[in-house]
N, C-alpha and C positions, 0 to 999 in steps of 0.2 A: 506494498501500501504506501501511496508518496506522503512525501512530508509535510507539515503543512508549508502554507510558501510566505509566513507574514516574514517580511523583511527581518527584523530585528530578532527572529526566532533564533539563529545559532551564535550570533552575540550573545544574547543572554544563557544560551546553552555556557560558552566561553567564561561567563562573568557568575558563572554559581559552582564551573569547577576553578577557579583562575585560585583564591586563595588558599588552598591547597598543592597547588602546583607553584608558586610562591613561596608557602613556607616549608617545600622540599628542593629550591632552586639552588643554594649554595651549596649542601651535602651532595649534589650530582656538581656541581663544578669541584667541588672539594677532593671525589673522589674518584674523577674522569667515570663518571658511569654514566648508562645511556638514559634517556628518562622515560624508562620503559610503564610504569607505575600513569606517568602520566597519559599514554600512547594507550594503555588501557582501558584508560577514563576516556579517552576521546573513543575509541573505535565502539564503544557502548553505550555511549549516545550518539552515536551512528554523527558523527562527526567529519569521517572519511568519505563518506559517500552525500556529506552533505551540496557537493557540486554537482552531481551526478541529474540525469533532467529528471524530473517528476514522474514523466512518462514511460522511466527507464527503471520506478519505484527508488529513486533517491530523491533527496531533499530540497531540491531545484534551484538552489540559491544561486546569484548573479556575478560574473566577476567580482565588482563593485562591494558584493554582499562580505565575500568570499577575505580581501581585499580588509572590511571592516574586523572578519573576525581574525584576521593576522594582525593586527595594530592592535585590537583590544589585548589578546595572546600575552604580546610580546612585552604589555606592561607588567607581568604576572612571572611569565618564564618566557627570556629570549633566543632559549635553543628551542624549546618544546616550538613556539611560533618557527625558527628556521625550518628545523625538520617538518613542521607541516606543512608550510609554505612549497616546498621541492614532492609534496605530493601532490598539492592542490593542483600544481601549474600543468601536471599529469594528466590531473582529470581533465581540465577546462579546454585542451586539445583535445585530443578523441571527439568531447563532447562539442565542438566547433564543426570537427571533421561529418559527425554523425550530422549536423542539421543542415550544411552546409555542404556537405560531398556526398551522405548519405554514407558511411562508411563506417565499418565495423565497429561495434562496442566492447568487444569479450572484458577488457581488461576492467572497465567501471563498473561492471557491473552488478549491482547489489548482490545480485542471484546468486552470482559463480560463486559455485563451493560452498552454496549455504552461508558463506560467509561477507564482509564486507573488508575486502584488499587492501593495502595498506600499499603505495606506491613509491616506488623510490627511484630516484634521479642522482647521476653525476654531476653535479656542480661544476666540475672544473676540466673534464676526461670530450665533453662531447657536445655536441647541437654543429656549429655553421662547418667546423676541418672534421668531427669527427674521429674516433680513434679505436683500434682496434684494428684487427683481421678476420674478416672473411672468405673460408676455403669451399667452390662451391664441391657438394661430395653428393653424392646419389637422394635426392629430396628433399636439397638441404644445404644448410651451410655448418663448416664446422667454424667459432667464431674463438678466439682468443686476445687477450687484450687485459689489461688492468686499468679501473675505472676508477677514479680519487674522489672525492669528497661525497662521498654514496651518503648523505642523511638520511636520517631514520634506518638505516640499513638492519640493524638488529631486530627490531618489530617489522620488519618488508617480508611482502610477499610477493612482489614482482621489480626485478629491473627494469625499467622502460630506457635500452640504452640502445646503440649505433656500431656500425664496424664497416671498415670501408674491404670495399670487392673490386679487385683488382680484374676488370669485366673486358674480358677479349676483343669486344664491339666499341660499347661505349666509355671505356676507360675508366679511372676510380670514380665508383659509386659507393655511396653510405646509403648503408641498405638498416631501416628504423622498426624496431621488433621489442618484443616486451621477451623478458628471458626469468624461469621462476627462479627465487633464491635461493630453492633447495631442487633445484637441479642439479644432475651430475658434472663438475667441471667448476662448479661456483663454489669460489669460497669468500665470506666475509673476515678480511683480516684486521686484527684489532693495533688501527696505527694511528689512533683520531685523539690528540694530547693539543689543544688551541685553549687559549684560556682563554675562559667566556664565551667558549663554543664546547665545552665538552661534553656536553648532555646532548649534543645534536649527533651523535654517534655516527660522526661523518665519515665512515671506514672506508678502505681501501678495497675495491669487490675484485678478486682476481676472474676469471674467466679462462676457462685453460679445455681448448677443445670443445666448447658447447655446440652440443646440437642444435641447429632452429630448423624447422621444415620451414619450407618454399610457402606455403601458405598462412605460416607466423610473419612474414616479410608485410609492414604496412606501407611504408614509402622506403619508395627507390629515388634519391637524387643526385645529381653531381658533386663531387665531389669538392666542400668549398663555395659551393651555390647554396643559399634558397629558395623557394619557387612554391607557394601555395599551389601549384598546377603541378606538383610534382607527382608520379604516380608510382 
């Protein structure tokens, strides 16, 4: 069932949870630990599906509403807000593509696997330039690379990432796809020790020959270029 469309619903949830988050913030920074308790509470209150379209069973929150959520959340625990931001933008991208390009939305459907997924993205390795290599194999690709600043990785379900394929016809091509963090060949390494942001869990994620099927590649584009018309 779709969530309420009240524009202040999600900020109200954050204000309800925020004082407990604030009380834990200093300890998380002091012992280099991920904000796991906060993430568990956000999941219980369906915040991770807030930006999923109401038509798909999510909260239907707009870009502006999610920005307000992050702004308010940061006043209680900035590490939780930063980590959550790396999830929310990965929800809004396929949401936009679903509305404007009729793209599939399996990665953001709250019904998938009977739970609300936590998406992880790499703030330091991906986007226009891309990183990692994709080797063509039967039925898909083998992905190798190291994705740095994978915020929220300790509690993540899917890594929304990319790799570069040396296409013999089109040249270097960036492939976009989702990889389950539980997949063989995926390892989150405990590398994150950044003062003031220790709680974000922005560890390195190593991909060692991870298989990605052809059907899982959502976007292909020339390396170093971005286009809304990429296929």
